[in-house]
C-alpha positions in Angstrom: 0.2 -25.6 6.3 -0.3 -26.4 3.0 2.0 -23.9 1.9 4.8 -24.8 4.2 4.2 -28.4 3.3 4.7 -27.2 -0.7 8.0 -24.9 0.5 9.5 -28.1 1.9 8.9 -30.3 -1.4 9.6 -27.6 -3.8 12.6 -26.1 -2.2 15.5 -27.2 -4.6 13.2 -25.7 -7.4 12.0 -22.8 -5.5 15.7 -22.5 -4.6 17.2 -22.3 -8.2 14.6 -20.2 -9.7 14.3 -17.4 -6.6 18.5 -17.0 -7.3 17.3 -16.7 -11.1 14.7 -13.9 -10.8 16.9 -12.1 -8.5 19.9 -12.0 -11.1 17.2 -11.5 -14.1 15.0 -8.4 -12.8 16.2 -5.2 -13.4 16.7 -3.1 -10.0 14.4 -0.1 -10.4 15.0 2.7 -8.2 12.3 4.4 -5.7 10.2 7.1 -7.4 12.0 11.0 -7.2 10.4 13.5 -5.9 9.1 14.8 -2.2 7.6 12.6 -0.1 6.0 14.8 2.1 3.7 18.2 1.6 0.5 19.7 0.9 -2.0 19.9 -1.7 -2.0 22.8 -3.9 -4.9 25.1 -3.2 -7.4 25.9 -5.9 -7.6 29.9 -6.3 -10.9 31.3 -6.6 -12.2 32.9 -9.2 -12.6 36.9 -10.0 -10.5 37.4 -7.0 -12.6 35.6 -4.3 -11.6 33.4 -1.8 -10.8 29.8 -2.5 -13.6 27.2 -1.5 -12.7 25.9 1.8 -11.6 22.6 1.9 -11.8 20.0 4.5 -8.3 19.5 6.1 -7.0 15.7 5.8 -4.1 14.5 7.7 -2.5 11.3 5.5 0.3 8.8 6.5 1.4 6.3 3.8 3.8 3.7 5.0 5.1 0.6 3.2 7.2 -1.2 0.8 8.6 -0.5 -2.6 5.3 -0.3 -4.1 4.3 2.6 -1.8 7.9 4.1 -2.2 6.8 4.4 -6.1 8.9 1.8 -7.6 7.9 1.5 -11.2 7.4 5.1 -11.6 9.7 7.9 -12.4 8.4 10.8 -10.1 6.1 10.5 -6.8 3.5 12.6 -9.0 3.0 9.7 -10.7 3.3 7.0 -8.0 0.8 6.0 -5.2 1.1 8.8 -3.1 0.9 11.4 -5.7 -2.1 9.9 -7.7 -3.7 9.7 -4.7 -3.4 13.3 -3.3 -4.5 14.9 -7.0 -7.5 12.2 -6.5 -8.4 13.8 -3.3 -7.4 17.7 -3.8 -10.5 18.9 -5.2 -12.2 18.1 -2.1 -9.8 18.2 1.2 -6.7 20.0 1.8 -4.3 17.2 2.4 -0.9 17.0 4.2 0.3 14.1 3.7 3.7 12.0 4.1 5.1 8.8 3.1 7.5 6.7 4.9 8.6 3.8 2.6 11.5 1.7 1.5 12.0 -1.1 -0.8 12.0 -4.7 0.2 10.2 -3.9 3.4 8.2 -6.7 5.2 5.2 -6.3 7.3 7.4 -6.7 10.6 9.8 -3.5 9.1 6.9 -1.5 8.2 5.9 -2.0 11.9 9.1 -0.8 13.1 9.4 1.8 11.0 6.2 3.3 12.1 7.6 3.0 15.9 10.9 4.9 14.7 8.3 7.8 13.5 7.6 10.7 16.0 4.3 10.7 17.3 1.6 12.9 15.7 -1.9 12.8 14.4 -3.2 11.7 11.2 -6.5 11.1 10.1 -5.8 8.4 7.3 -3.1 5.7 7.4 -2.4 3.9 4.2 -0.7 0.6 4.3 0.8 -1.2 1.5 2.7 -4.4 2.7 2.3 -8.3 2.0 4.2 -9.0 -0.9 7.9 -9.2 0.7 6.0 -11.4 3.4 4.8 -14.0 0.7 8.4 -14.5 -0.6 9.7 -15.3 2.6 8.7 -18.7 4.7 6.0 -16.5 6.5 2.8 -18.2 7.3 -0.6 -16.3 6.9 -1.6 -16.9 10.3 1.6 -15.1 11.1 1.5 -12.7 9.0 -2.2 -11.6 10.1 -0.6 -11.5 13.6 1.9 -9.0 12.5 -0.9 -7.3 10.8 -3.1 -6.8 13.9 0.1 -5.4 15.6 1.1 -2.9 13.1 -2.8 -1.4 13.1 -2.9 -1.5 16.8 0.3 0.5 16.6 -1.0 3.1 14.1 -4.0 3.4 16.5 -2.0 4.1 19.6 1.4 6.1 17.9 -0.9 8.2 15.4 -4.7 8.4 16.7 -6.0 7.7 13.2 -9.5 7.2 12.8 -9.0 5.3 9.5 -6.9 2.6 8.2 -6.7 1.5 4.8 -4.9 -2.0 4.0 -4.0 -3.2 0.3 -4.7 -6.6 -0.8 -1.4 -8.1 -1.7 -1.8 -8.4 -5.9 -2.1 -11.3 -7.8 1.5 -12.7 -8.0 0.5 -15.5 -10.2 0.4 -13.2 -13.2 3.5 -11.3 -12.5 5.5 -12.0 -15.8 9.0 -11.9 -13.9 8.3 -14.8 -12.2 8.6 -18.2 -13.7 6.1 -21.5 -13.1 6.0 -23.2 -10.6 7.1 -20.5 -8.7 5.0 -17.7 -9.7 1.7 -20.4 -9.0 2.9 -21.0 -5.5 3.3 -17.1 -4.7 0.2 -16.7 -6.4 -1.5 -19.2 -4.3 0.5 -17.9 -1.1 -0.9 -14.2 -1.9 -4.5 -15.4 -2.1 -4.5 -17.3 1.5 -3.1 -14.3 2.8 -5.4 -12.0 1.3 -8.2 -14.0 2.3 -7.4 -14.2 6.3 -6.9 -10.3 5.8 -10.1 -9.9 4.5 -11.7 -11.7 7.1 -9.9 -9.7 9.7 -10.9 -6.4 8.3 -14.5 -7.4 8.4 -14.3 -7.1 12.4 -12.3 -3.8 12.1 -14.8 -0.4 12.1 -11.9 1.5 11.5 -10.1 -0.6 8.9 -10.9 -1.1 5.0 -9.4 -3.3 2.4 -8.6 -2.2 -0.8 -9.2 -3.8 -3.9 -8.4 -1.9 -7.4 -11.0 -4.0 -9.2 -10.6 -5.8 -12.4 -7.7 -8.3 -13.2 -4.3 -7.0 -13.2 -2.9 -5.8 -16.7 0.8 -7.1 -16.9 1.1 -4.5 -20.0 0.7 -1.4 -17.8 3.5 -3.0 -15.3 6.4 -1.7 -14.7 9.6 -2.7 -16.8 10.5 -5.0 -14.4 7.3 -7.2 -14.3 7.0 -6.9 -10.8 5.9 -3.5 -9.6 3.3 -1.2 -10.8 3.4 1.1 -13.6 1.8 4.7 -13.6 -1.2 3.4 -15.1 -1.6 0.8 -12.1 -0.5 3.5 -9.5 -3.1 5.9 -11.1 -5.9 3.1 -11.0 -4.9 2.3 -7.2 -5.1 5.9 -6.0 -8.2 6.6 -7.1 -9.4 3.2 -5.5 -7.8 4.3 -2.3 -9.2 7.7 -3.0 -12.6 6.5 -3.2 -12.6 4.5 0.2 -11.5 7.9 1.9 -14.3 9.8 0.0 -17.0 7.6 1.1 -16.1 8.0 4.5 -14.7 11.3 5.4 -17.2 13.1 3.1 -20.3 12.2 5.5 -21.0 13.4 8.8 -19.5 9.9 10.2 -16.4 11.0 11.2 -15.3 14.3 13.0 -11.4 14.9 12.8 -9.7 15.7 16.2 -8.2 18.8 16.9 -4.5 19.0 17.0 -4.1 22.1 18.8 
């Protein structure tokens, strides 16, 4: 309610600043490269067979950050960094479905349009575009809940990884007071998301840790750069390793 009130009061200023931001921020392309594949097999030494690695099927869904905006190639983006961090322990089959500008509702729709198939892990990046729209935290959480329910039924996934909305109050491309407002709203979204995720045994929330280093952001001052993608990918990989290298999870046979 507070953010809705502030939006009404500050609407004229936010409207002017929003138009300025849209005109001034350079439009970066999504990262080039494949959006599906398998991790490379590590050859065995002295002609021996390569070590057996646990198979893992991963689907990445989301917005421009998931699509790798701010990186030249998918190998530098979230998908590539995640697979690189996992391939020593897992044989990963992966797919990426993401598009610049997607809100949580649109991510949900893209999931529904994807053919039903089994994935072990689904990684979701969504929220920044919801913050920039007149969407309340309560409505956003309902959309997140609908999305996760669809992921469970549509993909039979056993592990859903959601990502915190980044600290928008430090995005250099955003002027004040718009920067302060969006940062405050993102914090409110994250607080509700964290509280809800605690009640979901198959869900976990990624926090890449530490303050966002704006020097490592993309040239548009809004998206991650390769170093942030690497940190993000490693954080997601650690969550996956912690859960899947133990005995608590048994993968479903897709045959």
